[in-house]
C-alpha positions as CSV (number, residue, x, y, z in Angstrom):
1,E,-137.9,33.2,17.8
2,K,-138.7,36.6,15.6
3,T,-139.6,37.7,18.9
4,A,-136.7,37.3,20.3
5,A,-135.2,38.8,17.7
6,I,-136.9,41.9,17.8
7,Y,-136.1,42.3,21.7
8,G,-132.1,41.2,21.2
9,L,-132.9,39.2,24.1
10,G,-128.9,36.5,24.2
11,Y,-127.3,34.4,26.2
12,A,-124.3,35.3,28.9
13,P,-122.4,31.5,29.2
14,D,-121.5,30.7,32.6
15,S,-117.7,31.7,32.3
16,W,-116.1,34.6,34.2
17,T,-114.1,36.2,31.2
18,K,-116.2,35.1,28.2
19,L,-116.9,38.5,26.8
20,T,-114.1,40.3,28.8
21,D,-111.5,38.3,26.8
22,Y,-113.7,38.9,23.4
23,L,-114.2,42.4,23.7
24,I,-110.3,43.6,25.0
25,D,-109.5,41.4,21.8
26,K,-111.8,43.7,19.4
27,G,-110.0,46.7,21.1
28,F,-111.7,47.9,23.6
29,R,-109.5,48.6,27.2
30,R,-110.6,46.9,30.2
31,E,-111.1,50.6,31.8
32,E,-113.8,51.2,29.3
33,L,-115.7,47.6,30.1
34,I,-115.8,48.2,33.8
35,I,-117.5,52.1,33.1
36,G,-119.3,50.2,31.3
37,G,-120.5,48.6,33.4
38,I,-120.0,45.3,31.2
39,S,-117.0,43.6,33.3
40,G,-116.2,43.8,37.2
41,K,-113.0,44.4,39.0
42,S,-111.9,41.8,42.0
43,Q,-110.0,43.0,44.9
44,S,-107.0,41.6,43.0
45,G,-107.2,43.5,40.2
46,K,-108.4,40.3,38.0
47,V,-111.1,41.4,35.5
48,Y,-114.5,39.5,35.3
49,D,-117.8,39.0,33.4
50,R,-120.8,40.8,35.1
51,F,-123.2,38.8,33.9
52,R,-123.0,34.6,34.0
53,D,-125.7,32.3,32.8
54,R,-128.0,34.7,32.0
55,L,-131.4,35.6,30.1
56,M,-130.1,39.0,28.6
57,F,-132.3,41.5,27.8
58,P,-130.7,44.9,26.1
59,I,-132.1,47.9,28.1
60,I,-132.8,50.4,24.7
61,D,-133.6,53.9,24.6
62,T,-136.2,56.3,22.2
63,R,-133.1,56.6,20.1
64,G,-132.9,52.7,19.7
65,L,-129.4,53.0,21.4
66,V,-128.2,49.5,24.2
67,L,-127.3,51.6,27.6
68,G,-127.1,48.7,29.6
69,F,-128.4,45.4,30.2
70,G,-130.7,43.1,32.4
71,G,-130.0,39.8,32.8
72,R,-132.3,36.4,34.5
73,K,-130.7,33.9,36.4
74,F,-131.9,30.4,35.6
75,E,-131.0,28.7,38.8
76,G,-128.7,28.3,41.4
77,E,-128.2,30.7,44.2
78,G,-127.9,34.9,43.6
79,A,-129.8,37.4,43.0
80,K,-133.3,36.8,40.1
81,Y,-132.3,39.7,38.0
82,L,-129.2,42.0,37.7
83,N,-129.4,45.1,35.7
84,T,-126.4,46.7,34.4
85,S,-125.0,49.5,37.4
86,D,-124.8,53.3,37.0
87,T,-122.7,54.2,34.1
88,P,-122.0,57.5,32.4
89,V,-125.2,56.4,30.0
90,F,-127.5,54.2,31.6
91,N,-129.7,54.2,35.4
92,K,-132.5,52.5,35.9
93,R,-134.3,54.8,37.9
94,H,-134.3,56.8,34.3
95,N,-135.0,54.3,31.5
96,L,-138.2,52.3,30.9
97,F,-138.3,48.6,29.3
98,S,-139.4,48.2,25.9
99,L,-140.5,52.5,25.8
100,N,-138.4,52.2,22.5
101,F,-141.0,50.0,20.8
102,A,-144.3,51.0,23.4
103,K,-144.1,55.1,22.0
104,N,-145.1,53.9,18.1
105,H,-148.1,52.4,19.7
106,A,-148.8,53.9,22.0
107,N,-152.0,55.7,20.7
108,G,-152.2,58.2,24.1
109,E,-151.7,55.1,26.3
110,L,-149.2,53.3,28.3
111,I,-149.6,49.9,30.0
112,L,-146.9,49.6,33.1
113,M,-145.7,46.4,34.2
114,E,-143.1,44.6,36.2
115,G,-141.6,42.4,34.6
116,Y,-139.7,42.0,31.0
117,M,-141.3,38.6,30.2
118,D,-144.9,40.2,30.4
119,V,-144.2,43.0,28.5
120,I,-142.2,40.7,25.9
121,S,-145.2,38.1,25.5
122,L,-147.7,41.6,25.2
123,Y,-146.0,42.5,22.7
124,Q,-146.1,38.5,21.2
125,N,-149.7,39.0,21.3
126,G,-150.3,41.9,19.8
127,V,-150.0,44.5,22.6
128,K,-147.0,46.8,22.0
129,N,-148.0,49.3,24.3
130,A,-146.9,48.2,27.6
131,I,-143.6,49.0,29.2
132,A,-141.7,47.7,32.8
133,S,-139.8,49.8,34.8
134,L,-136.7,48.5,35.4
135,G,-135.9,45.9,39.1
136,T,-136.5,49.2,41.1
137,A,-139.4,50.6,42.7
138,F,-140.8,52.8,40.5
139,T,-139.2,56.6,40.2
140,A,-140.6,59.9,39.1
141,E,-137.7,59.8,37.0
142,Q,-139.5,57.4,34.9
143,A,-143.0,58.5,35.6
144,R,-142.0,62.2,33.7
145,L,-140.9,60.0,30.9
146,I,-144.3,58.1,29.9
147,S,-146.0,62.1,30.7
148,R,-143.8,62.6,27.0
149,Y,-145.3,60.0,25.3
150,A,-149.2,59.3,26.7
151,G,-151.7,61.1,28.4
152,T,-153.2,57.6,30.2
153,V,-151.4,54.8,31.7
154,V,-152.7,51.4,32.7
155,L,-151.4,49.8,35.9
156,C,-150.5,46.3,35.5
157,Y,-148.8,45.4,38.4
158,D,-149.3,41.5,40.1
159,T,-151.9,40.9,42.5
160,D,-150.1,40.1,45.5
161,E,-149.5,42.4,48.3
162,A,-145.6,43.1,47.1
163,G,-147.7,43.9,43.4
164,I,-150.3,46.4,45.8
165,K,-147.7,48.3,47.6
166,A,-146.1,48.6,44.2
167,T,-149.5,50.1,42.9
168,E,-150.4,52.2,45.8
169,R,-146.3,53.7,45.4
170,A,-146.8,54.4,41.5
171,I,-150.0,55.9,42.4
172,E,-148.5,58.3,44.7
173,V,-145.5,58.8,42.0
174,F,-147.7,60.3,39.6
175,E,-149.6,62.4,42.2
176,G,-148.6,66.5,40.3
177,I,-147.7,64.6,36.7
178,N,-149.8,65.4,34.2
179,V,-151.2,61.8,33.4
180,K,-154.4,59.8,33.9
181,I,-153.9,57.3,36.2
182,K,-156.2,53.1,35.6
183,I,-155.4,50.5,37.6
184,L,-156.1,47.2,35.5
185,N,-157.2,44.0,38.4
186,L,-156.5,41.0,36.5
187,P,-158.5,37.5,37.1
188,E,-157.8,34.8,39.3
189,G,-154.8,36.8,40.4
190,K,-153.1,35.4,36.8
191,D,-150.4,37.6,35.8
192,P,-150.1,39.4,32.4
193,D,-147.6,36.8,30.8
194,E,-149.7,34.0,31.8
195,F,-153.3,36.0,30.6
196,V,-152.5,36.8,27.9
197,K,-150.5,33.3,26.5
198,N,-154.8,31.7,27.9
199,R,-156.9,34.4,26.7
200,G,-154.6,36.8,24.0
201,G,-154.1,39.9,23.3
202,K,-158.2,41.1,22.2
203,A,-159.2,39.8,25.6
204,F,-156.3,41.7,27.4
205,L,-157.1,45.3,25.4
206,D,-160.7,44.6,26.3
207,L,-159.8,44.5,30.3
208,C,-157.6,47.8,30.7
209,R,-160.9,49.7,28.4
210,K,-162.6,48.7,31.7
211,A,-159.0,49.4,34.5
212,Y,-160.4,51.5,37.5
213,T,-160.1,55.0,38.2
214,V,-158.1,56.0,40.9
215,G,-160.9,56.3,43.3
216,A,-162.5,53.1,42.5
217,Y,-159.9,50.9,43.0
218,K,-159.6,52.5,46.6
219,L,-162.8,51.6,47.0
220,M,-162.6,48.2,45.9
221,M,-159.5,47.5,48.5
222,L,-161.2,49.0,50.8
């Protein structure tokens, strides 16, 4: 409960207009809600809630301002994750989840992973320098943002095929940026959330200290 409050987690009800109606009652105009990525507009002109029946993650910048949201679907059809679309204040290529917290605990090193829940689970277990990209391939803008707050980044993606490709992509993106890269491969194919729940935050940090250099990682993969 404490962690949910720290991250501002919430729920978007399974309703087409509940949030839109609420905000209009508060004095917001429909056009503002659409521009802000909270509401959408159908071809018939009806305004509706973009997020419905989803666990909601606020995307907060380093000044502590909420820029947008990520919403995870519980079940059924449709995209597993839905992010706020581009707005005048939010672009997922330029932001990182939990950097607002992680920058205060970095001590020169940030841990980059795939999922919001991985980051939150680590935070709850005492590892507070983890961040995640926002449901998109890692970008040069995100790499430059990391370089403002840390001289070292530990890549901790899943060990499946998609995770390996994401790791290789991130290594390429960091080329030419003054950040030292290490790669953490969790044992037995576990994801960070599963590992830290079973073994704890200290064991995770111990593994980070033994993470591969880029050269050693490439040799290991070969």
